[in-house]
N, C-alpha and C positions, 0 to 999 in steps of 0.2 A: 337579230340576224339569225339566231338559232332557230326561231320559229319559222322564218321564211324558208330556210333550208329544209326544215322538217316538212313543211307543206309542199315544197317542190318535190321532195322525194316521195311523199305520199301520192301526189298527183301522177307522177311518172310511174309509180308502182301500180296505180289503178289502170293506167293505159296498158302496161305490160302484163297485166294479170292473165294467166292462162285461159280463164273462161272468156275473157274479152278478145283474146288473140284469135279465137276461131272466126270471129267476125272481122277483126282488124287486118289480119294477114292477107286475105284475098283483096281487100281494098288497097293495101299498100302495094301488093304485087300488080294490081291493075293500074295504079298510078305510075309505077316504075316500069311498066311493060315496054320492051324495046330498048331498055338501057342495060348496060353491063351490070349494074347493081341489081336490077330486077331479075336478070338471068341468074346471077349468083344466088340471090335469095330463093328463087324458084327451084334451083337445083339442090339447095341445102335446107329445105324447110325443117327437117328434123333438128338440125343445129340451131336454127333460128328459134324454134319453140323451146329447146333446152336452154339457150342463152337468155331468152326472155323470162323463162320461169326462174332461172337463177337470179337474174336481175330483180325480179319481183320480190323474191324472198329477202334478198339483201337490202333493197331499197325500203321495204316495209319495216324490217328490223331497224334500219338506220333512222327512219322517220319516227318510229315509236321511241327510240332512244332520245332523239332530239326533242320531241314534243312532250314526253312524259317523264323526263329525268327530274328528280327532286332538286329543289333549289339548294338544299344543304350539301348535296353531293357535287354541285356544279363547280365549286371552288376546289374540289379535291380534298376536302377535309375528312371524308370517310365516315362522317357522323350523319345520322338521320335525325330529323327533328323528333322530339318526344311526342307521344300521343297525348291526348287530353287527360286520360286516366293517369299516365305516368307523371305528367306535370302536377296533377292534383295530389298524387301520393308524395311527391317530393316536397310540395308545399306543406302538407300535413306533418311530415317528419321534421321539417325545419321549424315549424311553429311549436311542435312538441319539445324540441331541444331547447328553444329559447325560453320556454315557460318553466 
């Protein structure tokens, strides 16, 4: 479920990206032309761009958090899994103590 939400946020962030908004906003305004929503968006394009940019940043951060969060931290343990080198060092210390 976490991955689905992460991919959904990443996809909507891609659509709301400010570099794509230059092409997408005129299309949306053309499709909504003659409606009250189209008139409101056309009158407030600065707010639309600012809102889409804010959504892009927050959705991208949320997607990265959901997709790349470590499994050890998912349960709230606060511990990260040891690296391969740390695990090897621990094993060597344990073997040295037992012999």
